[in-house]
Legacy VTK file of the C-alpha trace (Angstrom):
# vtk DataFile Version 3.0
C-alpha trace
ASCII
DATASET POLYDATA
POINTS 397 float
-55.556 24.606 55.460
-59.124 25.860 55.272
-60.638 28.971 53.626
-62.213 29.583 56.956
-58.967 30.836 58.383
-59.223 34.138 60.081
-57.640 37.249 59.180
-54.611 37.093 61.587
-53.881 33.540 60.711
-53.734 34.593 56.884
-51.303 37.319 57.990
-49.155 34.752 59.684
-49.427 32.132 57.199
-48.138 34.373 54.150
-45.171 35.607 56.432
-44.311 32.052 57.326
-44.464 31.171 53.469
-42.371 34.027 52.462
-39.490 32.973 54.995
-39.593 29.676 53.533
-39.000 30.655 49.949
-36.453 33.363 50.762
-33.361 31.399 49.521
-35.121 30.969 46.054
-35.870 34.456 45.903
-32.357 35.557 46.799
-30.995 33.378 44.082
-33.524 34.541 41.610
-32.811 38.177 42.353
-29.082 37.535 41.990
-29.310 35.464 38.803
-31.205 38.273 36.940
-28.777 40.984 38.456
-25.751 38.905 37.047
-27.758 38.539 33.805
-28.935 41.972 32.670
-31.135 42.058 29.612
-32.689 45.191 28.075
-36.463 45.459 27.029
-38.020 42.662 24.961
-34.684 40.629 25.271
-35.224 39.347 29.008
-34.976 35.762 27.725
-33.063 34.425 30.681
-34.889 36.406 33.281
-38.312 35.479 31.909
-37.345 31.756 31.612
-36.077 31.538 35.288
-39.307 33.457 36.679
-41.463 30.925 34.611
-39.561 27.950 35.848
-39.737 28.975 39.489
-43.608 29.740 39.153
-44.213 26.434 37.591
-42.288 24.690 40.285
-44.553 26.132 42.866
-47.766 24.800 41.155
-48.645 27.787 39.134
-50.087 27.342 35.705
-47.752 29.170 33.509
-48.307 30.839 29.807
-45.401 32.347 28.168
-45.469 34.808 25.319
-48.607 36.352 26.278
-50.143 39.583 24.424
-47.737 38.365 21.641
-44.627 39.437 23.566
-42.075 36.706 23.618
-40.700 37.444 27.206
-44.066 38.386 28.762
-45.686 35.647 30.972
-48.703 34.958 33.083
-48.743 32.445 35.872
-52.125 31.576 37.645
-53.248 29.658 40.819
-57.025 29.493 41.338
-57.918 29.740 44.941
-61.375 29.040 46.547
-62.716 32.250 45.508
-63.043 34.403 42.201
-61.311 37.405 44.047
-58.333 38.006 41.679
-55.090 39.563 42.824
-52.271 40.153 40.457
-48.487 41.014 41.027
-46.519 42.632 38.350
-42.761 41.658 37.865
-40.478 43.556 35.717
-37.094 42.607 34.738
-35.462 44.577 31.958
-32.472 46.384 32.758
-31.092 49.857 31.628
-28.730 49.849 28.445
-25.193 50.244 29.718
-26.034 50.388 33.533
-27.421 46.929 34.063
-30.007 46.785 36.859
-29.717 50.405 37.881
-33.475 50.530 38.368
-33.480 47.486 40.543
-35.898 45.428 38.292
-34.070 42.173 39.514
-35.602 43.020 42.789
-39.034 43.715 41.612
-39.157 40.233 39.855
-38.203 38.552 42.977
-40.694 40.523 45.153
-43.696 40.046 43.064
-42.911 36.405 42.459
-42.362 35.767 46.289
-45.531 37.481 46.989
-47.480 35.197 44.660
-45.886 32.172 45.786
-46.404 33.200 49.598
-50.162 33.680 48.855
-50.354 30.500 47.065
-48.733 28.438 49.815
-50.734 30.293 52.534
-53.925 29.147 50.403
-55.514 32.518 50.319
-58.842 32.096 49.248
-58.452 34.286 45.857
-57.139 33.725 42.195
-53.443 34.672 42.544
-51.581 35.898 39.450
-48.015 36.753 38.634
-47.611 38.948 35.369
-44.235 39.027 33.797
-43.989 42.310 32.098
-41.235 43.191 29.850
-39.629 46.355 28.796
-40.810 48.896 31.299
-37.868 51.020 30.704
-38.018 51.333 26.953
-41.140 49.737 25.110
-43.955 49.474 27.375
-44.867 45.811 27.763
-47.744 46.644 30.267
-49.331 48.961 27.639
-49.657 46.107 25.084
-50.554 43.686 27.876
-53.301 45.902 29.129
-54.671 46.581 25.665
-54.634 42.926 25.166
-56.939 42.486 28.238
-54.586 40.725 30.590
-55.260 42.716 33.611
-59.196 42.889 33.353
-61.021 41.558 36.104
-58.237 42.109 38.884
-59.518 43.317 42.219
-55.902 44.561 42.882
-52.883 44.798 40.782
-49.624 45.349 43.135
-45.907 45.819 42.707
-43.195 47.337 44.965
-40.117 49.504 43.129
-36.869 49.785 44.943
-35.995 53.206 45.502
-34.027 55.915 47.686
-37.390 56.151 49.952
-40.322 54.191 50.952
-43.823 55.218 50.334
-46.928 54.674 48.411
-49.569 56.557 46.543
-47.017 58.475 44.296
-48.387 59.362 40.863
-46.723 59.271 37.387
-46.671 61.485 34.321
-48.592 60.427 31.340
-45.848 60.189 28.424
-45.570 59.519 24.798
-42.384 58.692 22.896
-42.401 59.939 19.265
-39.939 60.086 16.415
-39.850 62.793 13.907
-38.179 61.618 10.461
-37.208 64.521 8.029
-36.661 63.680 4.415
-34.709 65.906 2.152
-32.703 65.791 -0.961
-28.909 65.150 -1.014
-26.531 67.495 -2.914
-23.011 68.514 -2.977
-22.511 70.892 0.136
-20.375 73.222 -1.618
-20.611 72.771 -5.405
-24.414 72.334 -5.737
-25.766 73.233 -2.141
-28.765 74.878 -4.090
-29.829 71.328 -5.609
-30.434 69.916 -2.145
-32.987 69.973 0.498
-31.451 70.044 3.967
-33.464 67.379 6.424
-31.048 68.480 9.157
-31.936 72.092 9.042
-35.773 71.057 9.194
-34.808 69.173 12.406
-32.737 72.043 13.735
-35.829 74.428 13.232
-38.136 72.062 14.989
-35.965 71.812 17.906
-35.713 75.451 18.148
-39.286 75.896 17.739
-40.461 73.166 20.432
-37.875 74.993 22.797
-39.907 78.104 22.176
-43.049 76.305 22.839
-42.075 75.364 26.184
-42.932 78.900 27.838
-46.582 78.605 26.570
-47.333 75.084 28.031
-48.519 74.350 31.439
-45.927 73.869 34.139
-46.401 69.981 34.567
-45.501 69.324 30.677
-41.950 67.951 29.769
-40.763 67.793 26.456
-37.313 66.324 26.037
-35.475 64.927 23.018
-32.452 64.295 21.137
-31.047 64.283 17.589
-30.798 60.444 16.844
-29.695 61.201 13.189
-27.992 64.299 11.555
-26.482 63.466 8.246
-23.542 61.285 6.914
-20.981 63.678 6.024
-20.307 67.319 6.125
-19.909 67.706 2.380
-23.376 66.070 1.728
-26.498 68.124 2.210
-28.344 65.845 4.902
-31.052 63.825 3.012
-32.274 62.348 6.305
-32.447 63.527 10.059
-34.251 62.153 12.929
-35.332 63.717 16.258
-36.558 61.343 19.192
-38.716 63.060 22.082
-40.719 62.319 24.929
-43.431 64.389 25.729
-44.983 63.928 29.508
-47.884 65.560 31.479
-49.878 64.967 34.446
-52.940 64.017 32.517
-53.507 62.297 29.067
-55.459 65.208 27.737
-52.597 67.752 28.512
-50.209 65.566 27.180
-52.213 64.937 23.972
-52.375 68.835 23.444
-48.622 69.292 24.030
-47.873 66.454 21.680
-50.057 67.929 18.900
-48.416 71.327 19.159
-44.880 69.644 19.152
-45.976 67.896 15.973
-47.260 71.112 14.390
-43.685 72.615 15.003
-42.066 69.870 13.013
-44.547 70.179 10.171
-43.964 73.936 10.075
-40.282 73.337 9.924
-40.627 70.724 6.913
-42.780 73.310 5.058
-40.223 76.135 5.423
-37.289 74.173 4.380
-39.067 72.096 1.668
-38.305 68.862 3.428
-40.904 66.121 4.422
-41.655 64.839 8.016
-42.934 61.385 9.078
-44.238 61.112 12.689
-43.775 57.871 14.406
-46.347 57.711 17.716
-44.879 55.077 20.014
-46.763 53.354 22.672
-48.443 55.770 25.125
-47.857 55.291 29.264
-50.778 56.673 30.931
-50.643 58.725 34.224
-50.896 56.451 37.164
-53.748 56.639 39.649
-53.497 54.417 42.696
-55.864 53.007 45.189
-55.867 54.996 48.468
-57.265 51.869 50.448
-54.479 49.555 49.054
-51.898 52.075 49.607
-53.041 52.783 53.249
-52.850 48.699 53.933
-49.179 48.734 52.374
-48.013 51.518 54.386
-49.555 50.019 57.481
-47.799 46.731 56.781
-44.441 48.436 56.178
-44.824 50.087 59.693
-45.328 46.653 61.216
-42.328 45.336 59.353
-40.313 48.125 61.031
-39.900 50.213 57.852
-40.285 54.287 58.099
-42.146 55.795 55.323
-42.454 59.346 53.847
-45.255 61.270 52.416
-45.416 61.074 48.666
-46.099 64.649 48.226
-42.828 65.503 49.792
-41.202 63.907 46.926
-39.799 66.360 44.016
-39.906 65.263 40.455
-41.751 62.611 38.725
-41.455 60.201 35.963
-43.383 57.725 33.932
-44.065 53.990 33.981
-46.140 51.770 31.940
-47.785 50.590 35.115
-50.086 53.764 34.719
-51.823 51.904 31.934
-52.775 48.900 34.286
-54.098 51.462 37.085
-56.837 52.508 34.550
-58.245 48.936 34.380
-57.561 47.563 37.908
-57.118 49.131 41.358
-53.388 49.313 41.771
-50.574 50.261 43.969
-46.878 50.728 42.623
-45.332 51.105 46.014
-41.633 52.110 46.856
-39.036 50.622 49.283
-35.913 52.072 50.198
-32.960 50.174 48.987
-29.890 51.180 50.774
-28.662 53.533 53.379
-27.787 56.950 52.238
-29.445 58.567 49.159
-28.552 56.025 46.320
-30.762 57.182 43.265
-31.996 55.058 40.622
-30.417 54.941 36.981
-27.077 55.360 38.384
-23.940 53.120 38.506
-24.232 53.271 42.217
-27.907 52.033 42.402
-27.104 49.112 39.953
-24.351 47.872 42.445
-26.655 48.463 45.514
-29.218 46.262 43.911
-27.098 43.198 44.087
-25.855 43.483 47.715
-26.899 41.389 50.588
-28.594 44.318 52.122
-30.778 44.469 48.751
-31.852 41.075 49.222
-32.909 41.858 52.652
-34.936 44.638 51.524
-36.445 42.362 48.671
-37.743 40.069 51.350
-39.448 43.037 53.253
-41.117 43.908 49.950
-42.347 40.274 49.643
-43.891 40.331 53.060
-45.217 43.734 52.515
-47.153 42.740 49.335
-48.439 39.355 50.767
-49.700 40.909 53.770
-51.356 43.698 51.758
-53.171 40.684 49.650
-54.066 38.876 53.149
-55.713 42.089 54.153
-57.635 42.616 51.082
-59.165 39.189 51.477
-59.936 39.290 55.037
-59.934 42.772 56.431
-63.699 43.749 56.889
-64.873 45.975 54.403
-61.418 46.375 52.541
-62.527 44.625 49.080
-65.522 46.624 49.056
-63.966 49.873 49.513
-61.452 49.223 46.997
-64.155 48.101 44.416
-66.198 51.509 45.382
-62.989 53.736 44.872
-62.214 52.380 41.601
-65.583 52.370 40.426
-66.062 55.968 41.662
-62.912 57.223 39.669
-64.066 55.290 36.428
-67.257 57.074 36.648
-65.682 60.539 37.237
-63.412 59.924 34.334
-66.287 59.497 31.834
-68.220 62.507 32.926
LINES 1 398
397 0 1 2 3 4 5 6 7 8 9 10 11 12 13 14 15 16 17 18 19 20 21 22 23 24 25 26 27 28 29 30 31 32 33 34 35 36 37 38 39 40 41 42 43 44 45 46 47 48 49 50 51 52 53 54 55 56 57 58 59 60 61 62 63 64 65 66 67 68 69 70 71 72 73 74 75 76 77 78 79 80 81 82 83 84 85 86 87 88 89 90 91 92 93 94 95 96 97 98 99 100 101 102 103 104 105 106 107 108 109 110 111 112 113 114 115 116 117 118 119 120 121 122 123 124 125 126 127 128 129 130 131 132 133 134 135 136 137 138 139 140 141 142 143 144 145 146 147 148 149 150 151 152 153 154 155 156 157 158 159 160 161 162 163 164 165 166 167 168 169 170 171 172 173 174 175 176 177 178 179 180 181 182 183 184 185 186 187 188 189 190 191 192 193 194 195 196 197 198 199 200 201 202 203 204 205 206 207 208 209 210 211 212 213 214 215 216 217 218 219 220 221 222 223 224 225 226 227 228 229 230 231 232 233 234 235 236 237 238 239 240 241 242 243 244 245 246 247 248 249 250 251 252 253 254 255 256 257 258 259 260 261 262 263 264 265 266 267 268 269 270 271 272 273 274 275 276 277 278 279 280 281 282 283 284 285 286 287 288 289 290 291 292 293 294 295 296 297 298 299 300 301 302 303 304 305 306 307 308 309 310 311 312 313 314 315 316 317 318 319 320 321 322 323 324 325 326 327 328 329 330 331 332 333 334 335 336 337 338 339 340 341 342 343 344 345 346 347 348 349 350 351 352 353 354 355 356 357 358 359 360 361 362 363 364 365 366 367 368 369 370 371 372 373 374 375 376 377 378 379 380 381 382 383 384 385 386 387 388 389 390 391 392 393 394 395 396
């Protein structure tokens, strides 16, 4: 093949290549589905992805960014233009692949393999990104600079609709650990300091705080520890919270106020409080140019789409961090007929069906076609770069 191939030839080549590896990709998706592993424990999934990428001639690095189940697989084409595909493969505790990450892994791996087989004149990189559901592998990988220099980062997430351009909320998980003093709860309660009481007052204070926060802020939490026995004044209590908002700045302010609630409750009860701030997911901002190309390609593949603004409710993803260092799309593809929603037993079951594997292959083709467009469509690469540079400049002001 020649780097002088034209745009339409490149599109035909990636489609043919995607079809040639369809059997391997089906096997990969089903293997991960049958062996669900939660965040940072995706030993089997990451090993199988690494094996497939190596078999297709990619240079594979495992354990990147200090994460044992993270990987990077690279192939250098004729030009320095760099396209990355993001593979997720963690499952949900107790639900298995109820978010369809088995399909995400196969779609991203398949798109990377198809682009290499077609010899697109670009650097093609597959990133295996652990712990999207709980832990934020992409946060650590972004901080380590793994996504720097990409001209595009792309992935497709199975869903109950097909679209692109949807945003996500900035999110910070945090834990509040209260320390008191044990005592006999009946005989010498006055000698104790009740850590649970501090936690309860914090929970109530944060509930009262909600009405004074912007409408896009979400704070939700649980009591993860509340004492050991009713007849002992609780020496230790713990709250586990997520705080979310449309932007990092609003999220940071809501987080500060929530922590102040905890400090006030600790002071009121005589307890002490430790705050554990966990990895922060940034809001996701996507490339309109890449998104438009993806939508066009879905339509050419016969898939109807909806306007992302029509979707109610939004969550968070560590892909948001990637979107601040590289032009990105985090697209969606409808998994099944009907309205099967993610994070349910029904979705986990649907993610392992023959229909899901057919959808997965459509996702492979849509991603690979979008990559071919980026390389060959007149002016597209320049527009993607211009959009991203303008957004970065606007953020600095």
